[in-house]
C-alpha positions as CSV (number, residue, x, y, z in Angstrom):
1,M,112.8,127.9,94.6
2,P,115.6,126.3,96.3
3,D,116.4,122.6,96.3
4,P,114.1,120.8,99.0
5,R,116.8,118.7,100.0
6,H,119.4,121.4,100.6
7,E,116.4,123.9,102.1
8,I,115.6,121.0,104.7
9,A,119.2,121.0,105.8
10,R,119.4,124.8,106.1
11,R,116.2,124.7,108.4
12,I,117.8,122.1,110.3
13,R,121.3,123.8,111.0
14,E,119.1,126.9,111.8
15,G,116.3,125.9,113.5
16,R,116.4,125.1,117.6
17,A,113.3,122.4,118.1
18,F,111.7,119.9,115.9
19,V,109.3,117.0,115.8
20,V,109.9,114.3,113.5
21,A,106.8,112.2,112.2
22,A,106.0,109.4,110.1
23,H,102.8,107.3,108.6
24,A,100.5,105.6,110.9
25,S,101.7,101.6,111.6
26,P,104.9,102.2,110.9
27,D,106.8,99.8,108.6
28,G,110.6,99.4,108.6
29,D,111.6,102.2,106.8
30,A,109.1,104.8,108.2
31,L,110.1,103.7,112.3
32,G,114.1,103.0,111.2
33,A,114.0,106.5,109.3
34,T,112.1,108.0,112.2
35,A,115.0,106.7,114.9
36,A,117.6,108.0,112.2
37,M,116.6,111.6,111.9
38,G,116.2,111.6,115.8
39,F,119.7,110.9,116.1
40,I,120.9,113.1,113.6
41,L,119.1,116.0,115.8
42,E,120.7,114.6,118.6
43,A,124.6,114.4,117.2
44,L,123.3,118.4,116.3
45,G,122.1,119.2,119.9
46,K,118.9,120.1,118.5
47,T,115.5,119.7,120.7
48,F,113.4,117.2,119.5
49,S,110.5,114.7,119.6
50,L,109.5,111.8,117.9
51,L,105.7,110.7,116.9
52,N,103.6,108.4,115.2
53,D,99.5,107.7,115.6
54,S,100.8,104.4,116.3
55,P,103.2,102.3,118.8
56,V,106.1,100.9,118.1
57,P,105.2,97.3,116.4
58,P,106.7,94.7,118.4
59,Q,109.1,93.8,116.0
60,Y,110.8,96.5,115.5
61,G,111.0,96.5,119.4
62,W,114.6,96.1,119.7
63,L,115.3,98.6,117.2
64,E,117.2,102.0,119.3
65,L,115.4,105.5,119.5
66,P,116.9,108.4,120.9
67,A,113.6,109.7,122.1
68,P,110.5,108.1,122.8
69,L,107.5,107.3,120.3
70,L,104.5,110.0,121.3
71,E,101.3,110.4,120.1
72,T,101.2,114.0,120.2
73,P,103.6,117.0,120.1
74,P,104.2,117.4,123.9
75,D,103.6,121.4,123.2
76,D,103.6,123.5,119.7
77,D,107.0,125.0,120.2
78,Y,108.9,123.7,117.4
79,D,110.4,125.2,114.6
80,L,109.8,122.2,111.8
81,A,108.0,119.2,111.7
82,I,109.9,116.6,109.7
83,V,107.4,114.2,108.4
84,L,109.0,110.5,106.7
85,D,108.0,108.3,104.5
86,C,104.2,109.4,104.1
87,G,102.8,109.5,100.7
88,D,100.4,111.4,101.3
89,A,98.9,113.7,104.8
90,P,96.2,111.3,105.6
91,R,98.5,108.7,106.2
92,L,99.8,110.6,109.3
93,G,96.4,109.4,110.9
94,N,95.6,112.3,114.0
95,L,98.6,113.7,113.6
96,Q,97.7,115.0,110.1
97,N,94.9,117.4,112.4
98,V,98.0,118.4,115.0
99,L,101.0,119.5,113.1
100,D,101.5,122.4,111.2
101,P,101.6,122.7,107.1
102,A,103.3,125.6,107.2
103,R,105.9,124.1,109.7
104,M,106.4,120.8,107.8
105,A,109.3,119.6,105.5
106,V,108.2,116.2,103.8
107,I,110.7,113.5,103.3
108,D,109.5,110.5,101.0
109,H,110.1,108.5,98.0
110,H,106.6,107.6,97.3
111,L,105.3,108.6,93.8
112,G,102.5,110.6,93.6
113,N,103.2,112.2,96.8
114,P,101.4,115.6,96.5
115,G,103.5,117.6,98.1
116,F,101.8,118.7,101.6
117,G,104.1,120.5,103.6
118,A,106.2,123.6,103.1
119,V,109.0,122.0,101.8
120,N,108.7,118.6,100.2
121,W,111.7,116.5,99.0
122,V,110.1,113.5,97.1
123,D,112.5,111.3,95.1
124,P,111.0,108.0,93.9
125,T,114.6,107.1,92.8
126,R,115.3,106.7,96.2
127,C,115.0,102.6,97.2
128,A,114.1,104.1,100.7
129,T,113.1,106.9,102.9
130,G,116.0,105.9,104.9
131,E,118.3,106.4,102.3
132,M,117.2,109.9,101.5
133,V,117.9,110.5,105.6
134,A,121.2,109.2,105.4
135,L,122.4,111.4,102.6
136,L,120.9,114.2,104.6
137,A,122.6,113.5,107.5
138,K,126.3,113.0,105.5
139,D,124.6,116.8,104.0
140,L,125.0,118.0,107.7
141,G,128.3,116.4,108.7
142,V,126.7,113.6,111.2
143,A,128.4,110.5,110.7
144,L,126.6,106.9,109.7
145,T,128.0,105.0,112.7
146,G,126.8,103.8,116.3
147,P,123.0,103.3,116.7
148,I,122.0,105.4,113.6
149,A,123.4,102.9,111.3
150,P,121.2,99.9,112.3
151,A,118.0,102.5,112.3
152,L,119.2,103.2,108.4
153,Y,120.0,99.7,107.6
154,T,116.5,98.3,109.0
155,A,114.9,101.1,107.1
156,M,116.6,100.7,103.6
157,A,116.8,96.6,104.1
158,T,113.3,96.1,104.4
159,D,112.2,98.4,101.9
160,T,114.1,96.4,99.3
161,G,113.7,93.3,100.3
162,F,117.1,93.3,101.5
163,F,118.4,95.1,98.4
164,S,117.0,92.5,96.3
165,F,114.0,94.3,94.7
166,G,114.3,96.7,91.8
167,G,114.3,100.1,93.6
168,T,117.9,98.9,94.9
169,T,120.8,101.1,93.1
170,A,124.4,101.4,93.3
171,E,124.2,104.3,95.4
172,S,121.7,102.3,97.9
173,L,123.9,99.7,98.1
174,E,127.2,102.2,98.5
175,L,125.6,103.6,101.4
176,A,124.7,100.3,103.0
177,A,128.9,99.5,102.7
178,E,129.7,102.6,104.5
179,L,127.7,101.5,107.2
180,V,129.4,98.2,107.6
181,R,132.6,100.2,107.3
182,G,131.6,102.0,110.1
183,G,131.0,98.5,112.1
184,L,127.6,97.8,111.4
185,D,127.1,94.3,112.3
186,V,124.9,92.9,109.4
187,G,124.5,89.5,110.9
188,A,123.0,90.5,113.8
189,T,121.1,93.6,112.8
190,G,119.7,91.0,109.9
191,A,118.8,88.4,112.7
192,L,117.0,91.2,114.9
193,I,114.8,92.2,111.9
194,K,114.1,88.8,110.4
195,N,114.0,86.3,113.4
196,Q,111.1,88.2,115.2
197,W,107.8,85.7,114.6
198,T,105.2,84.7,116.8
199,M,104.0,81.1,116.8
200,N,100.6,83.4,116.3
201,R,102.1,84.7,113.5
202,L,103.3,81.4,111.8
203,R,99.8,79.9,112.2
204,L,98.1,83.0,110.6
205,W,100.3,82.8,107.8
206,S,100.4,78.9,107.5
207,E,96.5,79.7,107.2
208,V,96.7,82.6,104.6
209,L,99.1,80.6,102.6
210,G,97.5,77.2,102.1
211,Q,94.4,79.4,100.7
212,I,96.5,81.2,98.0
213,R,94.5,81.7,94.8
214,L,95.8,82.3,91.2
215,R,93.7,84.3,88.7
216,H,94.0,85.4,85.2
217,D,95.5,82.2,84.1
218,G,98.2,81.8,87.0
219,Q,99.6,85.1,86.3
220,V,98.2,86.9,89.6
221,G,98.3,85.9,92.8
222,V,95.8,86.7,95.9
223,I,96.4,86.4,99.5
224,R,93.1,87.0,101.3
225,V,93.3,87.8,105.1
226,S,89.7,88.4,107.0
227,Q,89.2,89.7,110.5
228,T,88.0,85.9,111.4
229,M,91.9,84.2,110.4
230,L,92.9,87.6,112.3
231,R,91.1,87.0,115.3
232,R,91.4,82.8,115.1
233,T,95.3,83.3,115.2
234,G,95.2,85.8,117.5
235,T,97.4,88.2,115.1
236,G,97.3,92.0,113.6
237,P,97.8,93.9,110.8
238,E,101.4,93.9,111.6
239,D,101.9,90.2,111.0
240,C,100.7,90.5,107.6
241,E,104.0,92.3,106.8
242,G,105.7,90.6,103.9
243,L,103.2,88.2,103.5
244,I,102.6,89.3,100.0
245,N,105.7,88.3,98.5
246,N,105.6,84.5,98.7
247,A,102.8,85.0,95.8
248,L,105.3,86.4,93.8
249,R,107.6,83.0,94.4
250,L,104.9,81.0,92.6
251,R,106.2,80.3,89.0
252,G,104.1,82.6,86.4
253,V,102.9,85.0,88.8
254,A,104.1,88.4,87.6
255,A,101.5,90.2,90.2
256,A,100.5,89.9,93.5
257,I,97.6,91.4,95.7
258,L,97.1,90.8,99.3
259,A,93.7,92.0,100.3
260,R,93.1,92.3,104.5
261,E,89.7,92.6,106.0
262,L,89.3,95.8,108.1
263,P,88.0,95.9,111.2
264,E,85.4,98.7,110.8
265,G,84.7,97.2,107.2
266,G,86.2,97.7,104.0
267,V,89.7,96.4,102.7
268,K,93.2,97.5,103.1
269,F,95.2,95.9,100.0
270,S,98.9,95.7,98.7
271,L,100.2,95.5,95.5
272,R,103.7,94.0,94.6
273,S,104.7,93.0,91.0
274,V,108.2,92.0,89.0
275,G,109.4,93.7,85.7
276,A,107.2,95.8,83.8
277,V,104.1,95.4,85.3
278,N,103.3,98.7,86.6
279,I,101.1,98.4,89.8
280,Q,101.0,101.7,91.1
281,R,98.8,103.2,88.3
282,V,96.3,100.3,89.8
283,A,96.1,101.3,92.9
284,A,96.5,105.4,92.1
285,S,93.1,104.0,90.3
286,F,91.6,103.2,93.6
287,G,92.8,106.2,95.0
288,G,96.1,104.3,96.9
289,G,99.8,105.1,95.8
290,G,103.2,103.9,95.9
291,H,106.0,102.5,93.2
292,K,105.9,100.7,90.0
293,N,106.3,97.5,91.5
294,A,105.1,98.4,95.2
295,A,101.7,99.9,96.1
296,G,98.6,100.2,98.0
297,G,95.8,101.8,99.3
298,S,92.5,101.3,100.5
299,L,88.9,100.2,99.2
300,D,85.4,100.6,101.1
301,L,84.2,97.0,99.2
302,P,83.5,94.0,100.9
303,L,86.5,91.6,101.0
304,E,85.0,89.3,98.0
305,H,84.0,92.6,96.1
306,A,87.2,94.2,96.5
307,E,89.4,91.2,95.2
308,E,87.3,91.0,92.1
309,A,87.9,94.4,91.4
310,L,92.3,94.3,92.1
311,V,92.4,91.2,90.1
312,A,90.5,92.9,87.2
313,G,92.9,96.3,87.3
314,V,95.9,94.1,88.2
315,A,95.2,91.8,85.2
316,K,95.1,94.9,82.9
317,A,98.4,96.2,83.6
318,V,100.1,92.5,83.2
319,E,98.4,92.5,80.1
320,A,100.0,96.0,79.6
321,A,103.1,94.9,80.2
322,R,102.9,91.7,78.0
323,A,101.7,93.7,75.2
324,A,104.5,96.9,75.6
């Protein structure tokens, strides 16, 4: 079987029309990778559409896209659907039922991705899907300059905590340096990424962080976001992005949990850890996925019960790391 990275590059060179999609409720990596892939196809003179089951999050409204972000393909006349940063097919939302798996290339860095496309380039050693898109651009002879640069930087910076998380590698830093050498204004782009808060978001964070809990002898930090909190502060799921990292700032905390109550019931959870604490296994035990130090998923449990289940799983991971 040919190398999937090279096979995707070949299909892009030989194809005429494409669709580019990423997981619903896109974060910086998903949206940045989508934009960058669009700019690659534009540079190659290809026909393409950008797709997502969710609109552009308000905090990324500044990011330049090479085409509008559509909810469905304009037609079925495409050679390849390039699916980005999507750990499994359900994360596509309604697009899962629209895109043809036989004409799909998956590019992703999440551990546990089952490979749901015809071609699957899954590399958990990469810091972000945006890093993989940058490498594909280089394979295809597309320079990492112009509007592709802020898109790639957004993807990599947001998924690495601005190159401070454990997934940061020498190669990802070298790619970032190449973007800077090509003219990227890191200061201006970083300000656009970071300085998009609203007063409502500030009120949500103030309320939520004021109620943070320490469990398992202070080694597990728990953040809970209820629908009541979201309604009271006039905020949404997008305002919770990055919230969990604050629990790791507390001295002695080795792992953090964010449990967000869903409108339809149940909980969306995020897990973060430092060092040897492997919370990907915890997420996988609940049907989720991710990376060793960053993972997530969903639980069909009330908020209180979900917290207890997650704390029990994460506490075991903390103890396993200490015993190793």
